[in-house]
N, C-alpha and C positions, 0 to 999 in steps of 0.2 A: 506493500500500499503506500502512495505516496504521500508523505508528511505534509501538508498543507502550510503548516507555521513555517517551513523552509521557505516557501514561494513567496506568502506575505511578507517574509522578514527582509526580501531583497527589495521591495518599496521602501522600506525604512532605511535603507542606507544612501549615504551621499556618496555615490561611487559613480563618474562618468566614464565606463571602460569601452565605450561601445567605439569603433573604429580607430582604437588606441594602441599602439605598441606597447608589448611587454617586455622589457630588457633586464631591468633589475627590480627586485623586490622591494629592496629598500628605497626605491624611488616612488612607489605606491604608497597610498593614506591606509591607516586601518580600516577603515570602510571598504576600501579598494578589495584589500585582502580577504575580506570577511566576505564580500561579494565570490569572490572568486572559489573561497571554501564553499559556499552555498550553493554555487552552480554546480560544483563537482558533487556535490552530495545529491542534489537535486538530478543530475544524470545518473548516477550510478544508482539511485532507486527506480527512475526511469528503467533502464537497462533490465534490474534485476525483475521486475514487475513486466517484463516484455513488452514495454511502450515504447515507441520508437520515438526518438529524440531529434529526428531528422528535419535541418531547418532548410535543407536544399532536394530539389526534385533529382537535379543534375546537376554537375560543376567541376571545378578544377581547382585544387591544392596543389602548388607548386612547392615542392620540397628542395630548398638551395642550401644544401649541407657541405660546406667548403672542407670538411674535415671527416674521418671515417667514424661511423656512429651505429650502435647497434640498439640501445634502450628508446635513444631520441628519435631516432628514424622509425622505428614502429611504433613508438606513442603518437608521434605526429601523424603517420597514416593512420594508425587505431582511431584518432579523434577526428579526422576529416571523414573517414569512413562513417564513423557515429554519425556525423551531422549530414551525410547523403554524398560527400566529395568523393572525386576519382583524384589519387594521388598521382603527381608527374614528377618524377626526381628531372633537376635541372643540373645538365653538365654542363661547367662552363666552356671544357675542352670543344665542345660543339656546338657554340654559339658565337655570336660576331665579336664578344668581347676581343677574343684574339686578331681581329681586323681593327681593332682601334675603337669600338662602341664604349662609350662612357657606363658609368654606372648608372647615371641617372636616366640614360636614354632604355637600355637592359630593363632596369625596375620598371619603368612605365609600358615597355612592349609587354613586359610579363604581365603587368596588371591589367591590361586590355582584354585579356584570356583567363582570368583566374579570379576567385573568390577569397582566396589566403593564399598568403605566402608565409613560408616557415622557413627561417635563417640558422643554422648553426654555423658558428665560425668561432671556435674558440682555440686555434690553433696556438696563437700568439697573443698573450697578455695585453687587451687594449684594442690590439689593431680590430679584432673582429667585432668589438663594440662599437667601436667607430664605422664599420663598415655597414653595421645593420642600421645605424644614426642616418649614415649615409642616404641608404635606401628609402627610410622612413620618411626622411626631408624631401627626397626627390618625389616619393608619391603624393606626400601633404600639398608640394607644389604643381604637380601634374593635375591634382583633385581642385585646388584652388583658381587654376588658371584655364580649368575647364576642357584640361587634355584627356582627364580620364571621365570615366560616368558618374553623373552627379546621382 
């Protein structure tokens, strides 16, 4: 059975995570962390009760993992599948990046066709965080300037 108190508890929190990047937990407010935990618990209960939590009838989630991964890759794929998305791994060696395409161009091109982009880049301390912020900023600009779907 789904605990309705969990769902009503979401509306009481002052958290604005919709269309926001999640990079570092310590950058989030207490209410945002509580919201994440509540949503995780709700999704868990839905799954345990065989109730579909699909948000999408179809769509694409891009996995851009710049380092080897097992747990994170499968966790991302599992979450995307739970929401109704198909996962496509992005291989930079098979993209236009090798021909000089910028992070901004790549991020916006990927975003044209996807609903979610998951990035893991933790090979070198700080550099991955910088890259993920650059991708996020490029997408924010693309959206603000009308390049990406509104």
